[in-house]
C-alpha positions in Angstrom: -29.1 -10.3 4.2 -28.4 -6.7 5.2 -28.3 -7.4 8.9 -25.8 -10.2 8.6 -23.7 -8.5 6.1 -23.8 -5.2 8.0 -22.8 -6.9 11.2 -19.9 -8.7 9.6 -18.5 -5.3 8.5 -19.3 -3.7 11.9 -17.3 -6.5 13.5 -14.4 -5.9 11.2 -14.1 -9.4 9.7 -11.0 -9.1 7.5 -9.5 -11.5 5.0 -6.4 -9.4 4.6 -4.5 -7.4 7.1 -2.2 -4.9 5.6 -1.3 -1.3 5.1 -4.3 1.1 4.8 -4.6 4.7 3.8 -7.3 5.3 6.5 -5.3 4.0 9.5 -8.2 2.1 11.1 -9.7 -0.3 8.6 -8.9 -3.7 7.1 -9.8 -5.2 3.7 -13.0 -7.2 4.0 -14.4 -9.0 1.0 -15.3 -6.5 -1.7 -17.9 -8.6 -3.5 -20.2 -9.0 -0.5 -20.0 -5.2 0.1 -21.0 -4.5 -3.5 -24.0 -6.7 -2.9 -24.7 -4.6 0.2 -24.5 -1.5 -2.0 -27.0 -3.1 -4.4 -29.3 -4.2 -1.5 -29.4 -0.8 0.0 -29.7 1.1 -3.3 -29.6 3.9 -3.5 -26.7 4.3 -1.1 -24.0 6.8 -1.8 -20.6 5.3 -2.9 -17.3 7.2 -2.7 -14.2 5.8 -4.4 -10.9 7.5 -3.4 -8.6 7.1 -6.4 -9.1 6.6 -10.1 -6.6 3.9 -11.0 -6.7 0.2 -11.9 -8.4 -0.9 -8.7 -11.1 1.7 -9.1 -11.7 0.6 -12.7 -12.3 -3.0 -11.5 -14.5 -1.8 -8.7 -16.7 0.4 -10.9 -17.0 -2.5 -13.3 -18.2 -4.8 -10.5 -20.5 -2.1 -9.0 -22.1 -1.4 -12.4 -22.7 -5.2 -12.9 -24.6 -5.2 -9.6 -26.8 -2.3 -10.6 -25.0 0.7 -9.1 -25.9 3.7 -11.3 -24.0 6.5 -9.6 -20.6 6.9 -7.8 -18.5 9.8 -6.5 -14.8 9.6 -7.4 -12.3 11.6 -5.5 -8.8 11.9 -7.1 -5.7 14.0 -7.1 -6.2 15.0 -10.8 -9.2 15.5 -13.0 -7.9 13.9 -16.2 -7.6 10.4 -14.7 -11.0 10.6 -13.0 -12.6 11.8 -16.3 -10.9 8.9 -18.1 -12.4 6.5 -15.6 -15.8 8.0 -16.1 -15.5 7.7 -19.9 -15.0 3.9 -19.6 -18.4 3.6 -17.9 -21.0 5.7 -19.7 -23.9 3.8 -18.0 -22.7 5.1 -14.6 -23.1 8.7 -13.4 -19.9 10.0 -12.0 -19.6 12.9 -9.6 -15.9 13.8 -9.7 -14.1 15.8 -7.0 -10.5 16.6 -6.2 -8.7 15.9 -3.0 -9.4 19.2 -1.2 -13.0 17.9 -1.0 -12.0 14.7 0.8 -13.8 15.2 4.1 -16.9 16.7 2.5 -17.2 13.6 0.2 -16.6 11.1 3.0 -19.2 12.8 5.2 -21.8 12.5 2.3 -21.0 8.8 1.6 -22.5 5.6 2.9 -19.7 3.3 1.6 -16.1 4.5 1.0 -13.7 2.5 -1.0 -10.1 3.6 -0.6 -8.2 2.8 -3.8 -5.4 5.3 -3.6 -1.7 4.8 -3.9 -1.0 7.4 -1.2 1.6 6.5 1.3 0.1 8.9 3.9 -3.0 8.5 5.9 -5.8 10.3 4.3 -8.6 9.7 6.8 -8.3 9.5 10.5 -10.6 8.0 13.1 -11.2 11.5 14.7 -12.3 12.8 11.3 -15.0 10.2 11.1 -16.1 10.5 14.7 -16.8 14.2 14.2 -19.2 13.5 11.3 -23.0 13.1 11.6 -24.2 9.4 11.3 -25.6 8.1 8.1 -29.3 7.3 7.6 -30.9 4.4 9.3 -31.7 2.7 6.0 -27.9 1.9 5.7 -27.5 1.1 9.4 -26.6 4.6 10.5 -22.9 4.0 9.8 -20.3 4.5 7.0 -18.7 1.4 5.7 -15.0 1.6 4.8 -13.1 -0.8 2.5 -9.5 -0.4 1.7 -8.7 -1.9 -1.7 -5.5 0.1 -2.1 -2.5 -1.6 -3.6 0.6 -0.4 -1.7 3.1 1.3 -3.9 6.2 -0.7 -4.6 
């Protein structure tokens, strides 16, 4: 399962093409990637943003057995409120100045921010060390952001 799923994400098989906050990713299916997270447990998960999409994502990840996530947000209160909704999940909360440090430490990065600016650039990722072989040696990026209206 991991090889097929991993290859589909490496090949960039999107179901939606739209604006991204990372500038180089599309939105693949979220449900299969959460199965990937469960299959390669423990892999490190980073969620950028703490709004409605992040709430739905944490709910889904928790239902698949994910026990720990890192949340990066502009403000602490909203991230803490998200963590309070899911006492069964361990939350590591960071603020935006730690963005690159958190991305470098993550295996799967979900972008769920309402930012209108690019937060992560391809050059930022290329400068980072690869991830462990157990997760395919790469970071997986998924943009589930809802563009602001």
